[in-house]
C-alpha positions in Angstrom: 54.0 -38.9 -79.5 56.2 -39.1 -76.4 59.9 -39.7 -77.0 62.2 -40.8 -74.2 64.3 -37.8 -73.1 67.6 -39.6 -73.5 66.8 -40.0 -77.2 66.1 -36.3 -77.9 69.7 -35.1 -78.4 70.4 -38.0 -80.8 67.2 -37.5 -82.7 67.9 -33.7 -83.0 71.5 -34.4 -84.3 70.4 -37.0 -86.7 67.6 -34.8 -88.1 70.0 -32.0 -88.7 72.4 -34.3 -90.5 69.7 -35.6 -92.7 68.9 -32.2 -94.0 72.3 -32.0 -95.7 73.5 -35.5 -96.4 72.6 -37.4 -99.6 70.4 -40.5 -99.5 73.3 -42.9 -100.3 75.2 -41.8 -97.2 72.4 -41.2 -94.8 70.1 -44.2 -95.6 71.4 -46.5 -92.8 71.1 -43.6 -90.3 67.5 -43.0 -91.4 66.7 -46.7 -90.8 68.2 -46.5 -87.3 66.2 -43.3 -86.5 62.9 -44.9 -87.7 63.7 -47.9 -85.5 64.3 -45.8 -82.5 61.1 -43.9 -83.0 59.2 -47.2 -83.3 60.9 -48.5 -80.2 60.1 -45.4 -78.2 56.4 -45.4 -79.1 55.4 -49.0 -79.4 57.5 -51.0 -76.9 55.3 -53.3 -74.8 54.6 -51.9 -71.3 54.7 -53.7 -68.0 51.5 -55.3 -66.7 50.8 -52.4 -64.3 50.4 -50.0 -67.2 46.9 -48.5 -67.6 45.0 -50.6 -70.1 42.7 -48.9 -72.6 39.1 -49.3 -71.4 37.6 -52.6 -72.6 34.7 -52.3 -75.0 31.3 -53.0 -73.3 30.5 -55.0 -76.5 31.5 -55.5 -80.1 29.1 -56.1 -83.0 28.9 -59.7 -84.2 31.9 -60.4 -86.4 31.3 -61.7 -90.0 32.9 -65.1 -90.3 33.0 -68.3 -92.3 32.7 -71.3 -89.9 34.2 -74.4 -91.5 33.2 -77.9 -90.2 34.8 -81.3 -90.9 35.5 -83.3 -92.9 38.5 -81.2 -94.1 41.8 -82.0 -95.8 44.2 -83.5 -93.2 47.4 -81.5 -92.5 46.0 -78.7 -94.6 46.0 -74.9 -94.4 42.9 -72.8 -93.5 42.4 -72.1 -97.2 42.4 -75.8 -97.9 39.8 -76.3 -95.1 37.7 -73.6 -96.9 37.9 -75.5 -100.1 37.2 -79.0 -98.6 35.0 -78.5 -95.5 31.4 -77.6 -94.8 31.3 -73.8 -94.8 28.6 -71.9 -92.9 28.5 -68.1 -93.4 27.4 -66.1 -90.4 28.6 -64.0 -87.5 30.5 -64.6 -84.3 28.7 -63.0 -81.3 30.6 -62.1 -78.1 30.6 -64.7 -75.4 29.1 -64.2 -71.9 31.6 -63.5 -69.2 33.5 -66.6 -67.9 32.4 -68.5 -64.8 35.9 -68.7 -63.5 39.2 -66.8 -64.2 40.7 -69.3 -66.7 44.4 -68.9 -67.5 45.2 -68.6 -71.2 48.6 -68.2 -72.7 49.1 -66.4 -76.1 52.3 -67.0 -78.1 53.0 -64.2 -80.6 55.9 -64.2 -83.1 57.0 -60.8 -81.8 55.7 -57.3 -80.8 57.8 -55.5 -83.4 55.0 -54.1 -85.7 51.6 -52.6 -85.1 49.7 -55.7 -86.3 50.6 -57.6 -83.1 50.0 -54.5 -81.0 46.4 -54.6 -82.5 46.1 -58.3 -81.6 47.3 -57.6 -78.1 44.6 -54.9 -77.7 42.0 -57.4 -78.8 43.3 -60.0 -76.4 43.7 -57.7 -73.3 40.4 -55.8 -73.8 38.4 -59.1 -74.2 40.1 -60.7 -71.2 39.0 -57.8 -69.1 35.4 -58.1 -70.4 35.3 -61.8 -70.0 37.0 -62.0 -66.6 39.9 -64.3 -67.6 43.6 -64.2 -67.0 45.9 -63.9 -70.1 49.6 -63.7 -70.6 51.2 -62.8 -74.0 54.6 -64.4 -74.7 56.2 -62.9 -77.8 59.2 -64.5 -79.5 61.9 -62.3 -80.9 60.8 -62.5 -84.5 60.2 -64.9 -87.3 63.8 -66.1 -87.1 63.2 -67.1 -83.5 61.4 -70.4 -83.9 63.5 -72.0 -81.2 62.4 -69.2 -78.8 58.7 -69.8 -79.6 59.1 -73.6 -79.2 60.7 -72.9 -75.8 57.9 -70.6 -74.7 55.4 -73.3 -75.8 57.2 -75.8 -73.5 57.1 -73.2 -70.7 53.3 -72.6 -71.2 52.7 -76.4 -71.1 54.8 -76.7 -67.9 52.9 -73.8 -66.3 49.6 -75.8 -66.9 47.6 -73.0 -68.5 44.0 -73.9 -69.1 44.4 -73.2 -72.8 47.2 -72.0 -75.2 46.7 -69.7 -78.2 49.5 -69.8 -80.7 50.4 -67.7 -83.7 52.8 -70.1 -85.3 56.1 -68.8 -86.7 56.2 -71.8 -89.1 53.5 -73.5 -91.0 54.8 -77.0 -90.0 57.6 -76.7 -87.4 55.3 -75.8 -84.5 53.1 -78.9 -85.1 54.9 -81.3 -82.8 54.7 -78.9 -79.8 51.0 -78.4 -80.5 50.6 -82.2 -80.4 52.5 -82.3 -77.1 50.1 -79.8 -75.5 47.1 -81.8 -76.7 48.5 -85.0 -75.4 48.7 -83.4 -72.0 45.1 -82.3 -72.1 45.7 -78.6 -72.9 43.5 -77.3 -75.8 45.5 -75.2 -78.3 43.9 -72.6 -80.5 45.5 -70.9 -83.5 45.4 -67.1 -84.0 46.1 -65.3 -87.4 49.2 -67.2 -88.5 48.4 -70.6 -90.1 49.8 -74.1 -89.6 49.1 -77.6 -90.9 48.6 -79.1 -87.4 45.6 -81.5 -87.0 45.9 -81.1 -83.2 44.4 -77.7 -82.8 41.1 -77.3 -81.1 40.0 -74.4 -83.4 41.9 -72.3 -86.0 41.0 -68.7 -86.1 42.4 -66.8 -89.0 41.3 -65.4 -92.3 41.7 -66.5 -96.0 45.4 -65.8 -96.4 45.1 -66.5 -100.1 42.2 -64.1 -100.2 44.4 -61.4 -98.6 46.8 -61.6 -101.6 43.9 -61.7 -104.0 42.2 -58.6 -102.5 45.3 -56.5 -102.5 46.4 -57.5 -106.0 42.9 -57.0 -107.5 42.9 -53.5 -106.1 46.2 -52.9 -107.9 44.8 -54.2 -111.1 41.7 -52.0 -110.9 43.9 -49.0 -110.1 46.2 -49.7 -113.0 43.2 -49.9 -115.4 41.9 -46.6 -114.1 45.3 -45.1 -114.8 45.2 -46.5 -118.3 48.0 -48.9 -117.9 48.0 -51.9 -120.2 50.6 -53.9 -118.2 52.2 -53.4 -114.8 55.4 -54.5 -113.0 55.0 -55.4 -109.3 57.6 -56.3 -106.7 56.6 -58.1 -103.5 57.9 -57.6 -99.9 55.7 -60.3 -98.4 57.6 -61.1 -95.2 59.4 -64.3 -93.9 59.3 -67.1 -96.3 58.3 -69.9 -94.0 55.3 -68.2 -92.4 51.9 -69.5 -93.4 50.4 -66.0 -94.0 53.3 -65.2 -96.3 52.8 -68.3 -98.4 49.1 -67.5 -98.6 49.4 -63.8 -99.6 52.0 -64.7 -102.3 49.8 -67.5 -103.7 46.8 -65.1 -103.8 48.9 -62.5 -105.6 50.1 -65.0 -108.2 46.5 -66.2 -108.7 45.1 -62.7 -109.2 47.9 -61.8 -111.5 47.3 -65.0 -113.6 43.6 -64.1 -113.9 44.1 -60.4 -114.6 42.5 -58.6 -117.6 45.8 -56.8 -118.0 49.4 -58.2 -118.0 50.8 -58.4 -114.5 54.6 -59.0 -114.2 55.8 -60.1 -110.8 59.4 -58.8 -111.3 60.8 -59.8 -107.9 59.8 -61.3 -104.5 62.2 -60.5 -101.6 61.5 -62.4 -98.4 62.6 -61.4 -94.9 61.6 -60.8 -91.3 59.0 -58.0 -90.9 61.7 -56.1 -88.9 61.8 -52.5 -90.1 65.5 -52.4 -90.7 65.6 -55.6 -92.7 62.6 -54.5 -94.8 64.1 -51.1 -95.5 67.2 -52.8 -96.8 65.2 -55.1 -99.0 63.2 -52.1 -100.4 66.5 -50.4 -101.2 67.7 -53.5 -103.0 64.4 -53.6 -105.0 64.9 -50.1 -106.2 68.6 -50.6 -107.0 67.8 -53.7 -109.1 64.5 -52.7 -110.7 64.1 -49.0 -110.1 62.1 -47.2 -112.8 60.6 -50.5 -114.1 58.3 -50.8 -111.1 54.7 -49.6 -110.9 53.7 -51.0 -107.6 55.3 -52.4 -104.4 53.1 -54.8 -102.4 54.2 -55.5 -98.9 53.2 -56.9 -95.5 52.3 -54.7 -92.4 56.0 -54.3 -91.5 57.1 -54.2 -95.1 54.9 -51.7 -96.9 55.8 -48.7 -94.6 59.5 -49.6 -94.9 59.4 -48.9 -98.7 58.1 -45.3 -98.3 61.4 -43.6 -97.5 63.6 -45.4 -100.1 61.0 -44.7 -102.8 60.8 -41.0 -101.8 64.6 -40.6 -101.7 65.0 -42.1 -105.2 62.4 -39.7 -106.6 60.0 -42.5 -107.7 57.0 -41.5 -105.5 55.1 -40.2 -108.5 55.5 -43.5 -110.3 55.5 -46.4 -107.8 52.4 -46.9 -105.6 52.6 -48.9 -102.4 49.9 -51.3 -101.4 49.7 -53.3 -98.2 48.6 -56.9 -97.7 47.1 -56.0 -94.3 46.0 -53.1 -92.1 47.6 -51.5 -89.0 47.1 -48.1 -87.4 50.3 -46.9 -89.0 49.2 -48.1 -92.5 45.8 -46.5 -92.0 47.6 -43.2 -91.3 49.7 -43.6 -94.4 46.6 -44.2 -96.5 45.1 -41.0 -95.1 48.3 -39.1 -96.2 48.3 -40.8 -99.6 51.7 -42.5 -99.0 50.2 -46.0 -99.1 47.3 -46.3 -101.6 45.3 -49.2 -100.2 45.4 -52.2 -97.9 43.6 -55.5 -97.5 42.4 -56.0 -94.0 42.5 -59.3 -92.1 40.9 -57.5 -89.1 43.5 -58.4 -86.5 41.6 -57.1 -83.5 38.5 -59.1 -84.6 40.6 -62.2 -85.0 42.0 -61.8 -81.5 38.5 -61.2 -80.0 37.0 -64.3 -81.8 39.9 -66.5 -80.6 39.6 -65.6 -77.0 35.8 -65.9 -77.1 36.1 -69.3 -78.7 38.6 -70.4 -76.1 36.4 -69.3 -73.2 33.3 -70.9 -74.8 35.2 -74.1 -75.1 36.5 -74.1 -71.5 33.0 -73.2 -70.2 31.6 -76.2 -72.1 29.3 -74.0 -74.2 30.2 -75.2 -77.7 28.2 -78.2 -78.9 29.8 -78.7 -82.2 33.3 -77.3 -82.8 34.2 -75.8 -86.2 37.6 -76.8 -87.5 38.4 -73.3 -88.6 36.8 -69.9 -88.2 37.7 -67.4 -90.9 37.1 -63.7 -90.2 36.0 -62.1 -93.4 38.4 -59.7 -95.1 38.0 -55.9 -95.6 39.8 -53.4 -97.9 40.5 -49.8 -97.2 41.6 -47.0 -99.5 41.1 -43.2 -99.7 37.6 -43.7 -101.2 36.2 -45.4 -98.1 38.6 -44.2 -95.5 36.2 -41.8 -93.8 33.6 -44.5 -93.1 35.7 -47.5 -92.6 35.2 -49.4 -89.2 38.7 -49.3 -88.0 37.7 -50.4 -84.5 37.3 -53.9 -85.9 40.9 -54.0 -87.1 43.3 -51.9 -85.2 44.0 -50.7 -81.7 42.7 -47.2 -80.6 44.9 -44.1 -81.0 47.4 -44.0 -78.2 47.0 -47.6 -77.0 50.0 -48.8 -75.1 50.3 -52.6 -75.4 50.5 -54.7 -72.3 51.4 -58.4 -72.1 49.3 -59.6 -69.1 45.9 -59.2 -67.5 44.4 -60.9 -64.5 41.0 -60.2 -63.0 41.0 -58.6 -59.6 40.1 -60.9 -56.7 36.8 -60.3 -55.2 36.7 -60.6 -51.4 
């Protein structure tokens, strides 16, 4: 891990202080230190940074393709319940016949999930021979920023736009504006209720909550627990994926063979500082009552330090709603016990392939929604898990743009 030289004196000083100062006094400094470390290691690079070599191929990706009729102004899970579902695999597209320009609008680049999605986008753009630009907003509180970037992408006349909506409903009018101007819009990962999308590519967000919570229930039964108390750190309240994961957790808890008490749900941006503060609040309010904390990709890791420092690591087990490189490493270490996996890299690959196939006129019948099938990883299957379908390679440095070289 390379750390910027100007940070080294600060990091050394803060580390020395942490060895002698109590948790109550040092906690804010620890949060700052973690944030600086993340900034130093995962900040997006400029477009001239060397890109990880693109895969020559990827195996066909297991998916549910959902065809109309589906519920109008519905979620992807409602499409799953109402549409014609075809189980199958999504195979990689042939290279494009021209260097189409495709814009991607991400909520942010502040956690490893979106780094993994950027890897899927950039590596596939290189393989397919198309130009892509990733425009991240500043976080889930920056809806205005994402709407502005959407307007800019429309004005720049991209051949297609892929959006990961910050809001389940508030992005809908801008999606309709793009469609009215003849620009196809695809959805990646985050869900919305727009009826103006060309294709949604996501996963069952309710299924994500169900998978993670069912793992907790099985684990609790193996531990001999007759009832359990769970606290949730699901992420920002208005995001479609958060609504889905919470709904899935509540559904699994309701159907559980043992009593599952959801003692608290604390919503907030997936920013590490905010989630660390929310985790500290959970422990202050509920502390020794808790058996499990279930959190999003930016949320679950933020709970590790507060739980350690309050001496509850032996009692409270952390489980994640989704997988990142960081979370995989914490599972290997035993600091996070399990994670559902929405396969972010695979979602990004499918989305870009679907966009290119559409632009090339290769798609005869468009699905309304493509759901990438979920995975789940814990220490039992860690050694054999296909991480390349889900997360960026070790050491990958994210970039925000790729354009094919001109051939003379």
